[in-house]
C-alpha positions in Angstrom: 0.0 0.0 0.0 1.4 3.4 -1.0 0.4 6.0 1.6 -0.1 9.5 0.2 -0.6 13.0 1.6 -2.1 15.8 -0.5 -1.3 19.5 -0.1 -3.3 21.8 -2.4 -5.0 25.0 -1.4 -7.7 25.0 -4.1 -10.6 22.8 -2.9 -11.9 21.9 -6.4 -8.4 20.9 -7.6 -7.8 18.9 -4.5 -11.1 17.0 -5.0 -10.0 16.1 -8.5 -6.7 14.7 -7.4 -8.5 12.7 -4.7 -10.8 11.1 -7.2 -7.8 9.9 -9.2 -6.0 8.5 -6.2 -9.2 6.8 -4.8 -9.5 4.8 -8.0 -6.2 2.9 -7.3 -6.6 0.0 -4.9 -3.1 0.2 -3.6 -3.1 3.9 -2.9 -4.2 5.2 0.5 -4.8 8.9 1.1 -3.8 9.5 4.7 -4.4 13.3 4.9 -4.9 16.6 3.2 -3.5 20.1 3.8 -4.5 23.5 2.4 -1.2 25.4 3.1 2.5 24.7 3.5 2.6 24.8 7.3 -0.2 22.2 7.4 1.7 20.1 4.9 4.8 19.9 7.1 2.6 19.1 10.2 0.7 16.4 8.2 3.9 14.6 7.2 5.1 14.8 10.8 1.9 13.1 12.0 1.2 10.6 9.2 4.7 9.9 7.8 3.3 9.1 4.3 5.5 7.5 1.6 4.5 10.2 -0.9 3.6 13.9 -0.5 1.8 15.5 -3.5 2.6 19.2 -3.0 1.3 22.3 -4.8 4.4 24.4 -5.6 2.6 27.8 -4.9 0.8 26.7 -1.8 0.3 29.6 0.7 1.9 30.4 4.1 5.0 28.3 3.4 6.2 28.1 -0.2 6.4 24.7 -1.8 10.2 24.9 -2.2 10.6 25.6 1.5 8.3 22.7 2.4 10.4 20.4 0.2 13.6 21.6 1.9 12.1 21.0 5.4 10.8 17.5 4.5 14.1 16.5 2.9 15.9 17.5 6.1 13.5 16.3 8.7 11.5 13.6 7.0 13.5 12.1 4.2 11.4 9.0 4.2 8.6 11.0 2.5 9.2 11.6 -1.2 7.7 14.8 -2.6 6.0 15.1 -6.0 5.5 18.8 -7.0 2.1 19.7 -8.5 2.4 22.8 -10.6 1.0 24.8 -13.5 4.5 26.1 -14.4 6.3 24.2 -17.1 9.2 26.6 -17.2 12.6 24.9 -16.6 13.7 27.2 -13.7 10.7 26.0 -11.7 11.4 22.3 -12.4 15.1 22.6 -11.8 14.7 24.4 -8.5 12.2 21.8 -7.3 14.5 19.0 -8.1 17.6 20.7 -6.7 15.8 21.3 -3.4 14.7 17.7 -3.0 11.6 16.9 -5.0 11.5 13.5 -6.6 8.9 14.3 -9.2 7.3 17.3 -11.0 3.8 16.9 -12.4 1.9 19.6 -14.3 -1.7 20.2 -13.0 -3.2 19.6 -16.4 -1.8 16.1 -16.5 -3.9 13.1 -17.2 -5.0 10.7 -14.5 -2.6 8.1 -16.0 0.3 10.6 -15.6 -0.5 11.3 -11.9 -0.8 7.6 -11.1 2.4 6.8 -12.9 4.2 9.6 -11.1 3.2 8.2 -7.7 4.2 4.6 -8.6 7.5 5.8 -10.2 8.6 7.9 -7.2 7.4 5.3 -4.7 9.7 2.9 -6.6 12.7 5.0 -6.0 12.9 6.8 -9.3 12.4 10.4 -10.5 9.4 11.5 -12.6 8.6 14.4 -14.8 5.4 15.0 -16.7 5.8 14.0 -20.3 5.3 17.6 -21.5 8.4 18.7 -19.7 11.8 18.6 -21.4 13.7 15.4 -20.6 16.9 17.4 -20.7 16.0 19.2 -17.5 16.1 15.9 -15.5 19.1 14.7 -17.3 21.0 17.9 -16.7 20.2 17.8 -13.0 21.3 14.2 -12.6 24.5 14.7 -14.5 25.4 18.1 -12.9 23.5 18.3 -9.5 25.9 20.9 -8.2 25.9 23.2 -11.2 23.9 26.3 -10.4 24.6 30.0 -10.4 22.0 30.3 -7.6 23.7 28.1 -5.0 24.3 31.2 -2.8 20.6 31.0 -1.8 21.6 27.9 0.2 23.5 30.1 2.6 20.3 31.6 3.9 18.9 30.4 7.1 15.3 29.0 7.2 14.1 32.3 8.8 15.9 34.3 6.2 14.2 32.2 3.4 10.8 32.9 4.9 11.6 36.7 5.1 12.9 36.5 1.5 9.7 34.9 0.2 7.4 37.4 2.0 9.5 40.3 0.9 9.4 39.0 -2.7 5.6 38.9 -2.5 5.7 42.6 -1.6 5.2 42.5 2.1 6.4 45.3 4.3 8.7 44.7 7.2 5.7 45.3 9.5 3.7 42.7 7.6 6.6 40.2 7.6 7.0 40.7 11.3 3.3 40.0 12.0 3.3 36.9 9.8 6.4 35.4 11.5 5.6 36.7 15.0 8.8 38.7 15.2 9.5 42.4 15.8 9.8 44.7 12.8 13.4 45.4 13.7 14.2 41.7 13.6 12.5 41.4 10.2 14.6 44.3 9.0 17.7 42.6 10.2 16.9 39.4 8.5 16.1 41.3 5.3 19.4 43.2 5.4 21.3 40.0 6.0 19.7 38.1 3.1 20.2 41.0 0.8 23.9 41.1 1.7 24.3 37.3 1.3 22.6 37.4 -2.1 24.3 40.6 -3.3 21.0 42.3 -3.9 20.7 46.1 -3.7 17.0 46.8 -4.2 13.5 45.3 -4.0 13.6 45.0 -7.8 16.7 42.8 -7.5 15.1 40.7 -4.9 12.0 40.1 -6.9 14.0 39.2 -10.0 16.1 36.7 -8.0 12.9 35.2 -6.6 11.4 34.8 -10.1 14.6 33.1 -11.4 14.5 30.6 -8.6 10.8 29.9 -9.2 9.8 31.1 -5.7 7.2 33.6 -7.1 5.6 33.7 -10.5 6.6 36.3 -13.1 
């Protein structure tokens, strides 16, 4: 039996995926989440074999969820669900620990195959995605001009995401339950680490990494 957790914030989309999973006798859906924080908690509690994760899920971005699960719950393999077929999104998901990347307009057959493939210890990309993206990652896993992002702490990454979404320091502080001064400090530190000089630079960097949509 392949145990699966599903993290998707749109109810209608989530219901569609559930119907596909329910049709497979050896699939067992053990829980659902509507945001990134719930997704991490769900894996902690249920320890599923597979997490189907919306890349642009709210509260905690999909890439950060992947990083945390890779670090704290490596037994759970993540398959990203996304509407973005652009290579930067795919490459960043794979580099950060995802084992599969499935486009949301995929067929039921594709989704089922993705789950079975990843559960079997292999990687999976939707057929519509360029095979060279996966090949390039496997052959050159360390090749990236964006590796400097890995120097950020988890809190700095959260501040980075919120800042890229246009949140002010006060809004970031409220969202993370920290003081505005602490939020400013985190922002200054991450800007220095990433060699960014302005909000425009920060947003461009976030788009290149697939953290926010263009």
